[in-house]
DRENLO-779745 format. One record per residue (C-alpha): residue number from 1; chain; residue in one letter; z, x, y. Coordinates in steps of 0.02 Angstrom, whole numbers, plus 50000, padded with zeros to 5 digits. Layout:
(NUM, "A", "A", (Z, X, Y))
...
This chain:
(1, "A", "M", (53714, 57814, 53571))
(2, "A", "T", (53682, 57686, 53666))
(3, "A", "V", (53685, 57714, 53886))
(4, "A", "E", (53797, 57580, 53869))
(5, "A", "N", (53902, 57640, 53769))
(6, "A", "F", (53887, 57836, 53853))
(7, "A", "L", (53937, 57739, 54016))
(8, "A", "K", (54094, 57691, 53923))
(9, "A", "E", (54124, 57862, 53872))
(10, "A", "V", (54099, 57935, 54036))
(11, "A", "K", (54237, 57796, 54121))
(12, "A", "R", (54351, 57838, 54004))
(13, "A", "M", (54351, 57993, 54021))
(14, "A", "R", (54387, 57973, 54238))
(15, "A", "L", (54523, 57889, 54202))
(16, "A", "V", (54610, 58023, 54059))
(17, "A", "F", (54548, 58156, 54232))
(18, "A", "S", (54616, 58060, 54371))
(19, "A", "Q", (54786, 58076, 54278))
(20, "A", "L", (54786, 58258, 54259))
(21, "A", "T", (54858, 58349, 54405))
(22, "A", "P", (54763, 58438, 54530))
(23, "A", "L", (54853, 58623, 54453))
(24, "A", "Q", (54801, 58531, 54299))
(25, "A", "K", (54611, 58504, 54342))
(26, "A", "T", (54575, 58684, 54428))
(27, "A", "V", (54637, 58761, 54248))
(28, "A", "I", (54506, 58634, 54148))
(29, "A", "K", (54374, 58673, 54266))
(30, "A", "Y", (54408, 58875, 54265))
(31, "A", "R", (54445, 58880, 54093))
(32, "A", "W", (54291, 58782, 54024))
(33, "A", "G", (54177, 58832, 54177))
(34, "A", "F", (54157, 58642, 54247))
(35, "A", "I", (54073, 58611, 54393))
(36, "A", "I", (54062, 58738, 54514))
(37, "A", "Y", (54129, 58879, 54402))
(38, "A", "P", (54001, 58908, 54281))
(39, "A", "E", (54111, 59062, 54179))
(40, "A", "I", (54212, 59048, 54061))
(41, "A", "H", (54401, 59140, 54115))
(42, "A", "T", (54509, 59221, 54003))
(43, "A", "L", (54734, 59152, 54015))
(44, "A", "E", (54708, 59318, 54126))
(45, "A", "K", (54598, 59270, 54233))
(46, "A", "T", (54637, 59105, 54283))
(47, "A", "G", (54796, 59146, 54298))
(48, "A", "E", (54781, 59258, 54430))
(49, "A", "K", (54653, 59143, 54494))
(50, "A", "C", (54812, 59021, 54492))
(51, "A", "K", (54935, 59140, 54573))
(52, "A", "V", (55031, 59081, 54387))
(53, "A", "S", (55054, 59183, 54222))
(54, "A", "R", (54940, 59197, 54076))
(55, "A", "E", (55093, 59121, 54012))
(56, "A", "R", (55107, 58979, 54111))
(57, "A", "I", (54918, 58917, 54098))
(58, "A", "R", (54921, 58927, 53911))
(59, "A", "Q", (55089, 58808, 53933))
(60, "A", "I", (54978, 58712, 54049))
(61, "A", "E", (54827, 58692, 53944))
(62, "A", "E", (54944, 58590, 53824))
(63, "A", "G", (55028, 58516, 53930))
(64, "A", "I", (54825, 58419, 53970))
(65, "A", "R", (54810, 58413, 53779))
(66, "A", "K", (54974, 58313, 53754))
(67, "A", "K", (54925, 58192, 53909))
(68, "A", "T", (54730, 58165, 53870))
(69, "A", "N", (54762, 58151, 53678))
(70, "A", "S", (54896, 58011, 53746))
(71, "A", "A", (54779, 57915, 53861))
(72, "A", "I", (54651, 57916, 53709))
(73, "A", "E", (54775, 57827, 53600))
(74, "A", "L", (54804, 57691, 53720))
(75, "A", "M", (54632, 57652, 53755))
(76, "A", "K", (54576, 57662, 53592))
(77, "A", "E", (54737, 57497, 53567))
(78, "A", "S", (54646, 57412, 53723))
């Protein structure tokens, strides 16, 4: 992968993540250990941090998957 292609991918991912709600971004940070949360949290622990149930975290993750997949597909078409 060239630097130019890498930068294009970073730009795409920023666009995708800009479509997420603050709660969705927080769930990603806790669940996948991004940025200031170096530890990967369970559904239950993430739910505690976000003050929602672990089932709600699972639902939020599913919404994130759908939203990001749709955005990625749209970017491929253009």
